[in-house]
C-alpha positions in Angstrom: 2.4 20.4 -13.5 0.6 17.2 -14.1 -2.8 17.3 -15.8 -5.6 15.4 -13.9 -7.2 13.1 -16.4 -9.6 11.1 -14.3 -11.1 10.9 -10.8 -11.9 7.4 -9.5 -14.5 7.2 -6.6 -14.0 4.2 -4.3 -16.1 1.1 -4.4 -17.0 -0.6 -1.1 -13.8 -1.5 0.8 -11.6 0.5 -1.6 -9.8 3.8 -1.3 -10.0 6.8 -3.7 -7.4 7.9 -6.2 -6.4 10.7 -8.7 -4.8 9.8 -12.0 -2.6 12.1 -14.1 -1.0 11.5 -17.5 2.6 12.7 -17.5 5.6 13.1 -19.8 9.1 13.0 -18.4 9.8 16.3 -16.7 12.7 18.8 -17.0 16.1 17.2 -16.9 17.6 18.9 -13.8 17.9 18.0 -10.1 17.4 20.1 -7.0 18.7 18.6 -3.8 16.3 18.7 -0.9 17.4 17.7 2.5 15.4 15.1 4.4 13.6 15.8 7.6 15.4 15.7 10.9 12.9 13.3 12.3 12.7 9.6 12.2 12.2 7.9 8.8 10.5 4.5 8.9 12.3 1.5 7.5 11.2 -0.1 4.2 11.7 -3.8 4.8 10.3 -5.3 1.5 12.5 -5.2 -1.6 11.3 -2.7 -4.1 12.2 -2.4 -7.8 15.1 0.2 -8.2 12.8 2.9 -9.7 10.1 2.5 -7.0 12.7 2.6 -4.3 14.3 5.7 -5.7 10.9 7.4 -5.9 10.1 6.4 -2.3 13.4 7.8 -1.0 12.8 11.1 -2.9 9.2 11.9 -2.0 8.8 10.4 1.5 10.5 13.3 3.3 8.3 15.8 1.6 5.1 13.9 2.5 6.2 13.5 6.1 6.8 17.2 6.4 3.2 17.9 5.3 1.8 15.4 7.8 1.3 12.5 5.4 2.7 8.9 5.2 3.9 7.1 2.1 2.3 3.6 2.3 3.5 2.0 -0.9 5.1 2.7 -4.3 4.1 0.6 -7.3 5.9 1.0 -10.6 5.0 -1.0 -13.7 6.6 -0.6 -17.1 4.5 -1.7 -20.1 4.8 -1.6 -23.9 2.7 1.5 -24.2 4.1 3.4 -21.2 4.6 3.1 -17.4 2.3 3.3 -14.4 3.4 4.9 -11.1 1.0 4.4 -8.2 1.6 6.2 -4.9 -0.5 5.1 -1.9 -0.6 7.8 0.7 -2.3 8.0 4.1 -2.8 10.6 6.8 -2.0 9.4 10.3 -4.7 10.0 13.0 -7.7 10.2 10.8 -7.2 8.9 7.3 -6.8 10.6 4.0 -9.6 12.3 2.2 -10.4 13.1 -1.4 -9.5 16.7 -0.8 -6.1 15.7 0.5 -5.5 13.7 -2.6 -6.6 16.6 -4.8 -4.1 18.8 -3.0 -1.3 16.3 -3.0 -1.5 15.2 -6.6 -0.1 18.4 -8.3 2.5 18.8 -5.5 3.8 15.2 -6.0 3.6 15.7 -9.8 5.8 18.8 -9.5 8.3 17.0 -7.3 8.6 14.2 -9.8 9.1 16.7 -12.6 12.0 18.2 -10.6 13.7 14.9 -9.6 12.8 13.3 -13.0 13.3 9.6 -11.9 11.4 8.2 -14.9 12.6 8.9 -18.4 9.5 7.8 -20.4 5.9 8.9 -20.3 3.9 7.4 -17.4 0.6 7.5 -15.7 0.7 8.8 -12.2 -2.0 7.7 -9.7 -2.1 9.1 -6.1 -4.5 7.0 -4.0 -5.5 6.1 -0.5 -4.4 2.6 0.7 -8.0 1.3 1.2 -9.0 -1.3 3.7 -6.7 -4.1 2.6 -3.7 -1.8 2.9 -0.2 -2.9 1.8 2.5 -3.6 4.3 5.9 -2.3 3.2 7.6 -0.8 6.3 8.7 -2.4 9.5 6.2 -0.2 11.4 3.4 -1.4 9.2 4.0 -5.0 10.2 4.4 -4.1 13.8 1.0 -2.2 13.8 -0.8 -5.3 12.5 0.4 -7.9 14.9 -2.6 -10.0 15.9 -4.4 -9.2 12.6 -5.0 -11.3 9.5 -2.6 -10.6 6.6 -1.8 -12.2 3.3 1.8 -12.4 1.9 3.2 -13.5 -1.4 6.7 -15.0 -1.6 9.3 -15.0 -4.4 9.8 -18.8 -4.1 7.2 -21.4 -3.5 7.1 -23.1 -0.1 5.2 -26.5 0.1 3.9 -25.8 -3.4 2.5 -22.3 -2.6 3.6 -18.7 -2.9 0.6 -17.2 -1.2 0.0 -17.5 2.6 -2.9 -16.2 4.7 -2.9 -16.1 8.4 -2.5 -14.2 11.7 0.6 -12.1 12.1 1.9 -13.3 15.5 5.5 -11.9 15.5 7.7 -9.3 14.0 11.5 -8.7 14.2 13.7 -6.4 12.1 14.5 -9.4 9.9 11.4 -11.5 9.7 7.8 -12.1 10.6 6.0 -15.1 12.0 2.6 -16.1 10.6 0.0 -18.6 12.0 -1.2 -20.1 8.8 -5.0 -20.1 8.5 -5.0 -23.3 6.5 -2.8 -25.5 8.6 -2.7 -23.7 12.0 1.1 -24.0 12.0 3.4 -21.1 12.6 5.6 -20.2 9.7 8.6 -17.8 9.8 9.4 -15.7 6.7 12.3 -13.3 6.3 11.5 -10.0 4.6 13.8 -11.0 1.8 11.5 -13.9 1.0 8.4 -11.7 0.8 7.5 -10.0 -2.5 4.3 -8.4 -1.2 2.1 -8.2 1.9 -1.1 -6.6 2.9 -3.7 -6.6 5.6 -6.6 -8.9 4.8 -9.9 -7.7 6.2 -12.4 -10.4 7.1 -15.7 -8.9 5.8 -17.6 -11.9 7.3 -16.3 -11.4 10.8 -19.1 -10.6 13.3 -21.9 -11.5 10.9 -24.6 -13.8 12.3 -26.7 -16.1 10.3 -30.3 -14.9 10.5 -33.0 -17.7 11.0 -35.4 -18.2 8.2 -38.8 -16.5 8.5 -40.7 -19.7 8.2 -38.6 -21.3 10.9 -39.4 -18.3 13.2 -43.1 -18.6 12.6 -43.0 -22.3 13.3 -41.4 -21.7 16.7 -44.4 -19.7 17.8 -47.1 -22.2 16.7 
């Protein structure tokens, strides 16, 4: 079982997470059949290790009533980092949920053993600016502001911010916030995407106190 090293409480606008320091687990494999229900489709390309981990643990999470939002795997000179973003449909995930899931996911990773070297495991909530990885994620955020990053530059830029106006199984359509033009991007072009919350939306500029007094004189 993984050992919980640190507990990170969220800042404003962020989620919460649990971090465990792990060595590679036992070298054996136990086959576990996936759920009979529908599995959502991952449309963004993931690194091979991240994709393998997503395919392994997503059925287990769904059976327990959770959703895998994103898998991030980074290999460094001193070790690797595996970050699993998990949510709970219908109400959001709590710190208690993460505390319960962290050892369960750690044990599953020890059994499947998809990573050969030592790595840091982080199980976290997606936060406000949640990543978009699956087709259903993009469909759920039609009409909302998102930010995407592409593998190749387009018109000198790899980052695009705008309103998501259309989604198909192969691509999305974005109304660019900078130009107002609609741009189509295939999922193969997109390296990452996430919802971009507008924290200034709905704020009103308050009049200065001196100005308010002057109006009554």
